[in-house]
Structure formats: structure tokens, C-alpha cells
PDB file with one MODEL, atoms N, CA, C and O in Angstrom:
MODEL        1
ATOM      1  N   MET A   1     -13.435  -4.714  16.081  1.00  0.00           N
ATOM      2  CA  MET A   1     -12.076  -4.674  16.567  1.00  0.00           C
ATOM      3  C   MET A   1     -11.870  -3.337  17.289  1.00  0.00           C
ATOM      4  O   MET A   1     -12.299  -2.288  16.809  1.00  0.00           O
ATOM      5  N   SER A   2     -11.226  -3.392  18.414  1.00  0.00           N
ATOM      6  CA  SER A   2     -10.993  -2.171  19.178  1.00  0.00           C
ATOM      7  C   SER A   2      -9.876  -1.353  18.542  1.00  0.00           C
ATOM      8  O   SER A   2      -9.089  -1.859  17.742  1.00  0.00           O
ATOM      9  N   LYS A   3      -9.826  -0.089  18.914  1.00  0.00           N
ATOM     10  CA  LYS A   3      -8.794   0.799  18.365  1.00  0.00           C
ATOM     11  C   LYS A   3      -7.401   0.367  18.804  1.00  0.00           C
ATOM     12  O   LYS A   3      -6.450   0.443  18.027  1.00  0.00           O
ATOM     13  N   ALA A   4      -7.283  -0.084  20.042  1.00  0.00           N
ATOM     14  CA  ALA A   4      -5.974  -0.496  20.545  1.00  0.00           C
ATOM     15  C   ALA A   4      -5.460  -1.723  19.784  1.00  0.00           C
ATOM     16  O   ALA A   4      -4.283  -1.800  19.434  1.00  0.00           O
ATOM     17  N   LYS A   5      -6.356  -2.674  19.535  1.00  0.00           N
ATOM     18  CA  LYS A   5      -5.953  -3.874  18.794  1.00  0.00           C
ATOM     19  C   LYS A   5      -5.598  -3.516  17.353  1.00  0.00           C
ATOM     20  O   LYS A   5      -4.631  -4.046  16.806  1.00  0.00           O
ATOM     21  N   ALA A   6      -6.369  -2.626  16.734  1.00  0.00           N
ATOM     22  CA  ALA A   6      -6.073  -2.204  15.362  1.00  0.00           C
ATOM     23  C   ALA A   6      -4.732  -1.496  15.286  1.00  0.00           C
ATOM     24  O   ALA A   6      -3.956  -1.733  14.360  1.00  0.00           O
ATOM     25  N   LEU A   7      -4.452  -0.634  16.248  1.00  0.00           N
ATOM     26  CA  LEU A   7      -3.152   0.045  16.273  1.00  0.00           C
ATOM     27  C   LEU A   7      -2.006  -0.933  16.485  1.00  0.00           C
ATOM     28  O   LEU A   7      -0.954  -0.805  15.859  1.00  0.00           O
ATOM     29  N   ALA A   8      -2.204  -1.907  17.361  1.00  0.00           N
ATOM     30  CA  ALA A   8      -1.160  -2.902  17.610  1.00  0.00           C
ATOM     31  C   ALA A   8      -0.892  -3.742  16.370  1.00  0.00           C
ATOM     32  O   ALA A   8       0.263  -4.023  16.050  1.00  0.00           O
ATOM     33  N   LEU A   9      -1.947  -4.145  15.668  1.00  0.00           N
ATOM     34  CA  LEU A   9      -1.764  -4.927  14.449  1.00  0.00           C
ATOM     35  C   LEU A   9      -1.123  -4.100  13.337  1.00  0.00           C
ATOM     36  O   LEU A   9      -0.298  -4.609  12.579  1.00  0.00           O
ATOM     37  N   ASN A  10      -1.500  -2.830  13.239  1.00  0.00           N
ATOM     38  CA  ASN A  10      -0.891  -1.955  12.245  1.00  0.00           C
ATOM     39  C   ASN A  10       0.591  -1.750  12.549  1.00  0.00           C
ATOM     40  O   ASN A  10       1.416  -1.746  11.636  1.00  0.00           O
ATOM     41  N   PHE A  11       0.928  -1.582  13.810  1.00  0.00           N
ATOM     42  CA  PHE A  11       2.334  -1.436  14.201  1.00  0.00           C
ATOM     43  C   PHE A  11       3.119  -2.707  13.903  1.00  0.00           C
ATOM     44  O   PHE A  11       4.254  -2.637  13.430  1.00  0.00           O
ATOM     45  N   ALA A  12       2.531  -3.861  14.173  1.00  0.00           N
ATOM     46  CA  ALA A  12       3.204  -5.130  13.879  1.00  0.00           C
ATOM     47  C   ALA A  12       3.438  -5.296  12.379  1.00  0.00           C
ATOM     48  O   ALA A  12       4.496  -5.769  11.964  1.00  0.00           O
ATOM     49  N   ALA A  13       2.456  -4.911  11.568  1.00  0.00           N
ATOM     50  CA  ALA A  13       2.621  -4.988  10.120  1.00  0.00           C
ATOM     51  C   ALA A  13       3.722  -4.039   9.652  1.00  0.00           C
ATOM     52  O   ALA A  13       4.517  -4.396   8.782  1.00  0.00           O
ATOM     53  N   ALA A  14       3.773  -2.847  10.215  1.00  0.00           N
ATOM     54  CA  ALA A  14       4.818  -1.892   9.844  1.00  0.00           C
ATOM     55  C   ALA A  14       6.200  -2.417  10.232  1.00  0.00           C
ATOM     56  O   ALA A  14       7.162  -2.254   9.482  1.00  0.00           O
ATOM     57  N   CYS A  15       6.295  -3.041  11.394  1.00  0.00           N
ATOM     58  CA  CYS A  15       7.585  -3.608  11.814  1.00  0.00           C
ATOM     59  C   CYS A  15       8.018  -4.733  10.881  1.00  0.00           C
ATOM     60  O   CYS A  15       9.199  -4.852  10.553  1.00  0.00           O
ATOM     61  N   CYS A  16       7.068  -5.554  10.454  1.00  0.00           N
ATOM     62  CA  CYS A  16       7.405  -6.627   9.510  1.00  0.00           C
ATOM     63  C   CYS A  16       7.895  -6.062   8.187  1.00  0.00           C
ATOM     64  O   CYS A  16       8.811  -6.611   7.576  1.00  0.00           O
ATOM     65  N   CYS A  17       7.292  -4.972   7.745  1.00  0.00           N
ATOM     66  CA  CYS A  17       7.738  -4.351   6.492  1.00  0.00           C
ATOM     67  C   CYS A  17       9.161  -3.819   6.633  1.00  0.00           C
ATOM     68  O   CYS A  17       9.977  -3.972   5.725  1.00  0.00           O
ATOM     69  N   TYR A  18       9.453  -3.205   7.756  1.00  0.00           N
ATOM     70  CA  TYR A  18      10.812  -2.701   7.955  1.00  0.00           C
ATOM     71  C   TYR A  18      11.824  -3.842   8.066  1.00  0.00           C
ATOM     72  O   TYR A  18      12.944  -3.726   7.568  1.00  0.00           O
ATOM     73  N   VAL A  19      11.444  -4.927   8.707  1.00  0.00           N
ATOM     74  CA  VAL A  19      12.336  -6.092   8.777  1.00  0.00           C
ATOM     75  C   VAL A  19      12.625  -6.608   7.377  1.00  0.00           C
ATOM     76  O   VAL A  19      13.773  -6.910   7.049  1.00  0.00           O
ATOM     77  N   GLY A  20      11.584  -6.711   6.546  1.00  0.00           N
ATOM     78  CA  GLY A  20      11.772  -7.148   5.168  1.00  0.00           C
ATOM     79  C   GLY A  20      12.649  -6.196   4.380  1.00  0.00           C
ATOM     80  O   GLY A  20      13.462  -6.628   3.562  1.00  0.00           O
ATOM     81  N   MET A  21      12.489  -4.901   4.621  1.00  0.00           N
ATOM     82  CA  MET A  21      13.318  -3.925   3.929  1.00  0.00           C
ATOM     83  C   MET A  21      14.786  -4.100   4.308  1.00  0.00           C
ATOM     84  O   MET A  21      15.655  -4.079   3.437  1.00  0.00           O
ATOM     85  N   PHE A  22      15.065  -4.270   5.584  1.00  0.00           N
ATOM     86  CA  PHE A  22      16.453  -4.421   6.012  1.00  0.00           C
ATOM     87  C   PHE A  22      17.056  -5.732   5.508  1.00  0.00           C
ATOM     88  O   PHE A  22      18.244  -5.785   5.188  1.00  0.00           O
ATOM     89  N   ILE A  23      16.257  -6.773   5.438  1.00  0.00           N
ATOM     90  CA  ILE A  23      16.749  -8.038   4.868  1.00  0.00           C
ATOM     91  C   ILE A  23      17.073  -7.853   3.390  1.00  0.00           C
ATOM     92  O   ILE A  23      18.104  -8.329   2.915  1.00  0.00           O
ATOM     93  N   GLY A  24      16.199  -7.165   2.663  1.00  0.00           N
ATOM     94  CA  GLY A  24      16.448  -6.909   1.251  1.00  0.00           C
ATOM     95  C   GLY A  24      17.682  -6.068   1.020  1.00  0.00           C
ATOM     96  O   GLY A  24      18.436  -6.315   0.079  1.00  0.00           O
ATOM     97  N   ILE A  25      17.896  -5.083   1.859  1.00  0.00           N
ATOM     98  CA  ILE A  25      19.096  -4.245   1.730  1.00  0.00           C
ATOM     99  C   ILE A  25      20.345  -5.058   2.033  1.00  0.00           C
ATOM    100  O   ILE A  25      21.360  -4.920   1.350  1.00  0.00           O
ATOM    101  N   ALA A  26      20.273  -5.907   3.057  1.00  0.00           N
ATOM    102  CA  ALA A  26      21.439  -6.712   3.419  1.00  0.00           C
ATOM    103  C   ALA A  26      21.753  -7.757   2.353  1.00  0.00           C
ATOM    104  O   ALA A  26      22.919  -8.081   2.128  1.00  0.00           O
ATOM    105  N   VAL A  27      20.731  -8.282   1.701  1.00  0.00           N
ATOM    106  CA  VAL A  27      20.935  -9.322   0.697  1.00  0.00           C
ATOM    107  C   VAL A  27      21.548  -8.760  -0.582  1.00  0.00           C
ATOM    108  O   VAL A  27      22.327  -9.438  -1.253  1.00  0.00           O
ATOM    109  N   SER A  28      21.201  -7.540  -0.911  1.00  0.00           N
ATOM    110  CA  SER A  28      21.722  -6.990  -2.166  1.00  0.00           C
ATOM    111  C   SER A  28      23.231  -6.776  -2.051  1.00  0.00           C
ATOM    112  O   SER A  28      23.726  -6.198  -1.084  1.00  0.00           O
ATOM    113  N   SER A  29      23.930  -7.251  -3.051  1.00  0.00           N
ATOM    114  CA  SER A  29      25.389  -7.134  -3.024  1.00  0.00           C
ATOM    115  C   SER A  29      25.880  -5.914  -3.782  1.00  0.00           C
ATOM    116  O   SER A  29      27.022  -5.496  -3.596  1.00  0.00           O
ATOM    117  N   ASP A  30      25.053  -5.337  -4.625  1.00  0.00           N
ATOM    118  CA  ASP A  30      25.446  -4.187  -5.426  1.00  0.00           C
ATOM    119  C   ASP A  30      24.948  -2.914  -4.755  1.00  0.00           C
ATOM    120  O   ASP A  30      23.754  -2.770  -4.489  1.00  0.00           O
ATOM    121  N   ASP A  31      25.866  -1.990  -4.484  1.00  0.00           N
ATOM    122  CA  ASP A  31      25.476  -0.752  -3.818  1.00  0.00           C
ATOM    123  C   ASP A  31      24.554   0.106  -4.675  1.00  0.00           C
ATOM    124  O   ASP A  31      23.756   0.873  -4.137  1.00  0.00           O
ATOM    125  N   ALA A  32      24.646  -0.006  -5.975  1.00  0.00           N
ATOM    126  CA  ALA A  32      23.777   0.779  -6.856  1.00  0.00           C
ATOM    127  C   ALA A  32      22.344   0.256  -6.844  1.00  0.00           C
ATOM    128  O   ALA A  32      21.417   0.976  -7.217  1.00  0.00           O
ATOM    129  N   PHE A  33      22.158  -0.980  -6.421  1.00  0.00           N
ATOM    130  CA  PHE A  33      20.825  -1.592  -6.424  1.00  0.00           C
ATOM    131  C   PHE A  33      20.044  -1.305  -5.142  1.00  0.00           C
ATOM    132  O   PHE A  33      18.821  -1.445  -5.124  1.00  0.00           O
ATOM    133  N   ARG A  34      20.716  -0.914  -4.097  1.00  0.00           N
ATOM    134  CA  ARG A  34      20.055  -0.699  -2.804  1.00  0.00           C
ATOM    135  C   ARG A  34      18.976   0.386  -2.829  1.00  0.00           C
ATOM    136  O   ARG A  34      17.917   0.179  -2.238  1.00  0.00           O
ATOM    137  N   PRO A  35      19.192   1.531  -3.483  1.00  0.00           N
ATOM    138  CA  PRO A  35      18.089   2.514  -3.518  1.00  0.00           C
ATOM    139  C   PRO A  35      16.837   1.989  -4.221  1.00  0.00           C
ATOM    140  O   PRO A  35      15.721   2.375  -3.873  1.00  0.00           O
ATOM    141  N   TRP A  36      17.019   1.113  -5.207  1.00  0.00           N
ATOM    142  CA  TRP A  36      15.867   0.548  -5.904  1.00  0.00           C
ATOM    143  C   TRP A  36      15.082  -0.383  -4.990  1.00  0.00           C
ATOM    144  O   TRP A  36      13.851  -0.388  -5.015  1.00  0.00           O
ATOM    145  N   ILE A  37      15.778  -1.159  -4.195  1.00  0.00           N
ATOM    146  CA  ILE A  37      15.111  -2.058  -3.248  1.00  0.00           C
ATOM    147  C   ILE A  37      14.354  -1.241  -2.201  1.00  0.00           C
ATOM    148  O   ILE A  37      13.214  -1.558  -1.862  1.00  0.00           O
ATOM    149  N   THR A  38      14.998  -0.190  -1.692  1.00  0.00           N
ATOM    150  CA  THR A  38      14.351   0.653  -0.692  1.00  0.00           C
ATOM    151  C   THR A  38      13.097   1.317  -1.261  1.00  0.00           C
ATOM    152  O   THR A  38      12.058   1.359  -0.603  1.00  0.00           O
ATOM    153  N   ALA A  39      13.200   1.833  -2.484  1.00  0.00           N
ATOM    154  CA  ALA A  39      12.046   2.477  -3.111  1.00  0.00           C
ATOM    155  C   ALA A  39      10.915   1.480  -3.351  1.00  0.00           C
ATOM    156  O   ALA A  39       9.748   1.806  -3.135  1.00  0.00           O
ATOM    157  N   PHE A  40      11.249   0.280  -3.792  1.00  0.00           N
ATOM    158  CA  PHE A  40      10.229  -0.734  -4.039  1.00  0.00           C
ATOM    159  C   PHE A  40       9.511  -1.130  -2.753  1.00  0.00           C
ATOM    160  O   PHE A  40       8.282  -1.202  -2.723  1.00  0.00           O
ATOM    161  N   ILE A  41      10.256  -1.381  -1.716  1.00  0.00           N
ATOM    162  CA  ILE A  41       9.661  -1.786  -0.448  1.00  0.00           C
ATOM    163  C   ILE A  41       8.798  -0.659   0.127  1.00  0.00           C
ATOM    164  O   ILE A  41       7.705  -0.909   0.635  1.00  0.00           O
ATOM    165  N   ALA A  42       9.288   0.576   0.046  1.00  0.00           N
ATOM    166  CA  ALA A  42       8.496   1.706   0.539  1.00  0.00           C
ATOM    167  C   ALA A  42       7.212   1.853  -0.269  1.00  0.00           C
ATOM    168  O   ALA A  42       6.155   2.137   0.295  1.00  0.00           O
ATOM    169  N   GLY A  43       7.293   1.662  -1.579  1.00  0.00           N
ATOM    170  CA  GLY A  43       6.103   1.745  -2.419  1.00  0.00           C
ATOM    171  C   GLY A  43       5.085   0.671  -2.090  1.00  0.00           C
ATOM    172  O   GLY A  43       3.884   0.938  -2.059  1.00  0.00           O
ATOM    173  N   VAL A  44       5.555  -0.535  -1.847  1.00  0.00           N
ATOM    174  CA  VAL A  44       4.646  -1.625  -1.478  1.00  0.00           C
ATOM    175  C   VAL A  44       3.993  -1.329  -0.130  1.00  0.00           C
ATOM    176  O   VAL A  44       2.800  -1.573   0.050  1.00  0.00           O
ATOM    177  N   PHE A  45       4.766  -0.808   0.808  1.00  0.00           N
ATOM    178  CA  PHE A  45       4.217  -0.473   2.120  1.00  0.00           C
ATOM    179  C   PHE A  45       3.128   0.588   1.997  1.00  0.00           C
ATOM    180  O   PHE A  45       2.069   0.460   2.611  1.00  0.00           O
ATOM    181  N   VAL A  46       3.378   1.633   1.208  1.00  0.00           N
ATOM    182  CA  VAL A  46       2.388   2.694   1.028  1.00  0.00           C
ATOM    183  C   VAL A  46       1.161   2.158   0.297  1.00  0.00           C
ATOM    184  O   VAL A  46       0.037   2.518   0.647  1.00  0.00           O
ATOM    185  N   TYR A  47       1.353   1.306  -0.711  1.00  0.00           N
ATOM    186  CA  TYR A  47       0.233   0.734  -1.457  1.00  0.00           C
ATOM    187  C   TYR A  47      -0.679  -0.085  -0.539  1.00  0.00           C
ATOM    188  O   TYR A  47      -1.902   0.057  -0.582  1.00  0.00           O
ATOM    189  N   ILE A  48      -0.086  -0.927   0.277  1.00  0.00           N
ATOM    190  CA  ILE A  48      -0.884  -1.757   1.183  1.00  0.00           C
ATOM    191  C   ILE A  48      -1.641  -0.878   2.179  1.00  0.00           C
ATOM    192  O   ILE A  48      -2.810  -1.134   2.467  1.00  0.00           O
ATOM    193  N   SER A  49      -0.993   0.140   2.696  1.00  0.00           N
ATOM    194  CA  SER A  49      -1.656   1.036   3.655  1.00  0.00           C
ATOM    195  C   SER A  49      -2.838   1.744   3.012  1.00  0.00           C
ATOM    196  O   SER A  49      -3.928   1.778   3.582  1.00  0.00           O
ATOM    197  N   PHE A  50      -2.627   2.310   1.826  1.00  0.00           N
ATOM    198  CA  PHE A  50      -3.720   3.026   1.157  1.00  0.00           C
ATOM    199  C   PHE A  50      -4.830   2.087   0.718  1.00  0.00           C
ATOM    200  O   PHE A  50      -6.005   2.446   0.794  1.00  0.00           O
ATOM    201  N   ALA A  51      -4.485   0.907   0.267  1.00  0.00           N
ATOM    202  CA  ALA A  51      -5.511  -0.055  -0.147  1.00  0.00           C
ATOM    203  C   ALA A  51      -6.390  -0.429   1.044  1.00  0.00           C
ATOM    204  O   ALA A  51      -7.601  -0.593   0.897  1.00  0.00           O
ATOM    205  N   ASN A  52      -5.793  -0.561   2.200  1.00  0.00           N
ATOM    206  CA  ASN A  52      -6.559  -0.881   3.398  1.00  0.00           C
ATOM    207  C   ASN A  52      -7.448   0.291   3.805  1.00  0.00           C
ATOM    208  O   ASN A  52      -8.604   0.088   4.174  1.00  0.00           O
ATOM    209  N   VAL A  53      -6.928   1.499   3.742  1.00  0.00           N
ATOM    210  CA  VAL A  53      -7.706   2.675   4.120  1.00  0.00           C
ATOM    211  C   VAL A  53      -8.873   2.876   3.164  1.00  0.00           C
ATOM    212  O   VAL A  53      -9.985   3.160   3.611  1.00  0.00           O
ATOM    213  N   VAL A  54      -8.649   2.736   1.865  1.00  0.00           N
ATOM    214  CA  VAL A  54      -9.707   2.949   0.886  1.00  0.00           C
ATOM    215  C   VAL A  54     -10.785   1.883   1.031  1.00  0.00           C
ATOM    216  O   VAL A  54     -11.973   2.198   0.962  1.00  0.00           O
ATOM    217  N   SER A  55     -10.397   0.637   1.228  1.00  0.00           N
ATOM    218  CA  SER A  55     -11.401  -0.424   1.344  1.00  0.00           C
ATOM    219  C   SER A  55     -12.261  -0.245   2.595  1.00  0.00           C
ATOM    220  O   SER A  55     -13.463  -0.506   2.551  1.00  0.00           O
ATOM    221  N   THR A  56     -11.681   0.188   3.688  1.00  0.00           N
ATOM    222  CA  THR A  56     -12.489   0.415   4.891  1.00  0.00           C
ATOM    223  C   THR A  56     -13.281   1.709   4.787  1.00  0.00           C
ATOM    224  O   THR A  56     -14.299   1.857   5.462  1.00  0.00           O
ATOM    225  N   GLY A  57     -12.840   2.647   3.961  1.00  0.00           N
ATOM    226  CA  GLY A  57     -13.577   3.892   3.781  1.00  0.00           C
ATOM    227  C   GLY A  57     -14.889   3.692   3.058  1.00  0.00           C
ATOM    228  O   GLY A  57     -15.831   4.454   3.278  1.00  0.00           O
ATOM    229  N   PHE A  58     -14.981   2.684   2.196  1.00  0.00           N
ATOM    230  CA  PHE A  58     -16.204   2.415   1.459  1.00  0.00           C
ATOM    231  C   PHE A  58     -17.087   1.385   2.148  1.00  0.00           C
ATOM    232  O   PHE A  58     -18.125   1.014   1.600  1.00  0.00           O
ATOM    233  N   HIS A  59     -16.716   0.920   3.312  1.00  0.00           N
ATOM    234  CA  HIS A  59     -17.516  -0.070   4.019  1.00  0.00           C
ATOM    235  C   HIS A  59     -18.846   0.543   4.440  1.00  0.00           C
ATOM    236  O   HIS A  59     -18.879   1.538   5.164  1.00  0.00           O
ATOM    237  N   GLY A  60     -19.931  -0.053   3.986  1.00  0.00           N
ATOM    238  CA  GLY A  60     -21.249   0.429   4.344  1.00  0.00           C
ATOM    239  C   GLY A  60     -21.758   1.573   3.489  1.00  0.00           C
ATOM    240  O   GLY A  60     -22.819   2.129   3.771  1.00  0.00           O
ATOM    241  N   VAL A  61     -21.017   1.936   2.446  1.00  0.00           N
ATOM    242  CA  VAL A  61     -21.441   3.029   1.567  1.00  0.00           C
ATOM    243  C   VAL A  61     -22.071   2.431   0.319  1.00  0.00           C
ATOM    244  O   VAL A  61     -21.505   1.533  -0.306  1.00  0.00           O
ATOM    245  N   GLU A  62     -23.245   2.936  -0.036  1.00  0.00           N
ATOM    246  CA  GLU A  62     -23.907   2.454  -1.244  1.00  0.00           C
ATOM    247  C   GLU A  62     -23.241   3.102  -2.457  1.00  0.00           C
ATOM    248  O   GLU A  62     -23.139   4.326  -2.540  1.00  0.00           O
ATOM    249  N   VAL A  63     -22.793   2.275  -3.388  1.00  0.00           N
ATOM    250  CA  VAL A  63     -22.072   2.755  -4.559  1.00  0.00           C
ATOM    251  C   VAL A  63     -23.046   2.843  -5.727  1.00  0.00           C
ATOM    252  O   VAL A  63     -23.696   1.861  -6.087  1.00  0.00           O
ATOM    253  N   SER A  64     -23.136   4.022  -6.306  1.00  0.00           N
ATOM    254  CA  SER A  64     -24.045   4.219  -7.431  1.00  0.00           C
ATOM    255  C   SER A  64     -23.359   3.810  -8.735  1.00  0.00           C
ATOM    256  O   SER A  64     -22.131   3.838  -8.809  1.00  0.00           O
ATOM    257  N   PRO A  65     -24.114   3.434  -9.757  1.00  0.00           N
ATOM    258  CA  PRO A  65     -23.519   3.081 -11.048  1.00  0.00           C
ATOM    259  C   PRO A  65     -22.749   4.238 -11.673  1.00  0.00           C
ATOM    260  O   PRO A  65     -21.759   4.024 -12.371  1.00  0.00           O
ATOM    261  N   LYS A  66     -23.206   5.471 -11.421  1.00  0.00           N
ATOM    262  CA  LYS A  66     -22.496   6.628 -11.969  1.00  0.00           C
ATOM    263  C   LYS A  66     -21.104   6.744 -11.360  1.00  0.00           C
ATOM    264  O   LYS A  66     -20.148   7.070 -12.064  1.00  0.00           O
ATOM    265  N   LEU A  67     -20.977   6.481 -10.053  1.00  0.00           N
ATOM    266  CA  LEU A  67     -19.666   6.522  -9.406  1.00  0.00           C
ATOM    267  C   LEU A  67     -18.749   5.463  -9.981  1.00  0.00           C
ATOM    268  O   LEU A  67     -17.566   5.720 -10.204  1.00  0.00           O
ATOM    269  N   VAL A  68     -19.280   4.279 -10.223  1.00  0.00           N
ATOM    270  CA  VAL A  68     -18.473   3.198 -10.791  1.00  0.00           C
ATOM    271  C   VAL A  68     -18.011   3.581 -12.194  1.00  0.00           C
ATOM    272  O   VAL A  68     -16.850   3.364 -12.543  1.00  0.00           O
ATOM    273  N   ARG A  69     -18.902   4.147 -12.996  1.00  0.00           N
ATOM    274  CA  ARG A  69     -18.552   4.551 -14.352  1.00  0.00           C
ATOM    275  C   ARG A  69     -17.498   5.660 -14.337  1.00  0.00           C
ATOM    276  O   ARG A  69     -16.551   5.625 -15.123  1.00  0.00           O
ATOM    277  N   ASN A  70     -17.658   6.636 -13.452  1.00  0.00           N
ATOM    278  CA  ASN A  70     -16.686   7.730 -13.355  1.00  0.00           C
ATOM    279  C   ASN A  70     -15.333   7.223 -12.880  1.00  0.00           C
ATOM    280  O   ASN A  70     -14.296   7.652 -13.385  1.00  0.00           O
ATOM    281  N   THR A  71     -15.336   6.319 -11.918  1.00  0.00           N
ATOM    282  CA  THR A  71     -14.082   5.752 -11.434  1.00  0.00           C
ATOM    283  C   THR A  71     -13.397   4.962 -12.529  1.00  0.00           C
ATOM    284  O   THR A  71     -12.177   5.035 -12.671  1.00  0.00           O
ATOM    285  N   TYR A  72     -14.157   4.211 -13.302  1.00  0.00           N
ATOM    286  CA  TYR A  72     -13.593   3.442 -14.407  1.00  0.00           C
ATOM    287  C   TYR A  72     -12.998   4.374 -15.458  1.00  0.00           C
ATOM    288  O   TYR A  72     -11.923   4.097 -15.992  1.00  0.00           O
ATOM    289  N   CYS A  73     -13.676   5.462 -15.758  1.00  0.00           N
ATOM    290  CA  CYS A  73     -13.151   6.428 -16.732  1.00  0.00           C
ATOM    291  C   CYS A  73     -11.857   7.059 -16.244  1.00  0.00           C
ATOM    292  O   CYS A  73     -10.918   7.228 -17.022  1.00  0.00           O
ATOM    293  N   ILE A  74     -11.799   7.408 -14.971  1.00  0.00           N
ATOM    294  CA  ILE A  74     -10.569   7.972 -14.414  1.00  0.00           C
ATOM    295  C   ILE A  74      -9.442   6.954 -14.488  1.00  0.00           C
ATOM    296  O   ILE A  74      -8.307   7.308 -14.805  1.00  0.00           O
ATOM    297  N   PHE A  75      -9.744   5.685 -14.197  1.00  0.00           N
ATOM    298  CA  PHE A  75      -8.727   4.645 -14.294  1.00  0.00           C
ATOM    299  C   PHE A  75      -8.216   4.516 -15.720  1.00  0.00           C
ATOM    300  O   PHE A  75      -7.008   4.417 -15.937  1.00  0.00           O
ATOM    301  N   LEU A  76      -9.117   4.515 -16.693  1.00  0.00           N
ATOM    302  CA  LEU A  76      -8.698   4.387 -18.080  1.00  0.00           C
ATOM    303  C   LEU A  76      -7.845   5.571 -18.535  1.00  0.00           C
ATOM    304  O   LEU A  76      -6.905   5.400 -19.311  1.00  0.00           O
ATOM    305  N   GLN A  77      -8.169   6.758 -18.059  1.00  0.00           N
ATOM    306  CA  GLN A  77      -7.406   7.934 -18.433  1.00  0.00           C
ATOM    307  C   GLN A  77      -6.017   7.945 -17.813  1.00  0.00           C
ATOM    308  O   GLN A  77      -5.083   8.499 -18.392  1.00  0.00           O
ATOM    309  N   ASN A  78      -5.876   7.336 -16.640  1.00  0.00           N
ATOM    310  CA  ASN A  78      -4.602   7.398 -15.922  1.00  0.00           C
ATOM    311  C   ASN A  78      -3.846   6.080 -15.892  1.00  0.00           C
ATOM    312  O   ASN A  78      -2.843   5.983 -15.186  1.00  0.00           O
ATOM    313  N   ARG A  79      -4.273   5.076 -16.614  1.00  0.00           N
ATOM    314  CA  ARG A  79      -3.630   3.766 -16.537  1.00  0.00           C
ATOM    315  C   ARG A  79      -2.191   3.790 -17.040  1.00  0.00           C
ATOM    316  O   ARG A  79      -1.385   2.969 -16.602  1.00  0.00           O
ATOM    317  N   ASP A  80      -1.847   4.689 -17.931  1.00  0.00           N
ATOM    318  CA  ASP A  80      -0.468   4.757 -18.423  1.00  0.00           C
ATOM    319  C   ASP A  80       0.493   5.307 -17.387  1.00  0.00           C
ATOM    320  O   ASP A  80       1.702   5.097 -17.490  1.00  0.00           O
ATOM    321  N   LEU A  81      -0.029   6.008 -16.390  1.00  0.00           N
ATOM    322  CA  LEU A  81       0.835   6.520 -15.334  1.00  0.00           C
ATOM    323  C   LEU A  81       1.238   5.422 -14.358  1.00  0.00           C
ATOM    324  O   LEU A  81       2.239   5.550 -13.651  1.00  0.00           O
ATOM    325  N   LEU A  82       0.462   4.348 -14.319  1.00  0.00           N
ATOM    326  CA  LEU A  82       0.767   3.263 -13.401  1.00  0.00           C
ATOM    327  C   LEU A  82       1.952   2.519 -13.923  1.00  0.00           C
ATOM    328  O   LEU A  82       2.394   1.551 -13.305  1.00  0.00           O
TER     329      LEU A  82
ENDMDL
END
């Protein structure tokens, strides 16, 4: 995929996320609930972006068993923060 096409698709995905955020804000009838919707949508947007970056960062990289074990240990130590 070319860089221009990747940028265009990333921009389209970002626009869709913002459209969804504005729909969610408009749908909520309680003013106290709107910051929660905004925070949730922003968190989902950041999660999807980072998940995509991390998955493409490991493309073509040989993963050693020690790295998998260390990553699993870090996950177990920090799972309560999630």
C-alpha cells in the first residue's frame, strides 16, 4: 500500500470516529454524561490507533520465547491497571 493511500484511509477512519463521537454527544440527553461519552470515544480511537501501530511494528520481526515470557509477565503485573 502506498503512503498516500495509507494516509487517506487513516484520515477517513479518523473522520468516521469524529462523526461517531458527535452522534454520541448529540444522542445523550444528560449533560453530565457527555464528558464520559467523549472520554470513551477518545479512548477507543487511541486504542485502535496504537493497536494498529504495534501490530505493524512487529511485522517481519522474529519473536523470541524470552520476549513472549517477559511480555506476559509485564501484562500479569499490570492487568489490574486495565
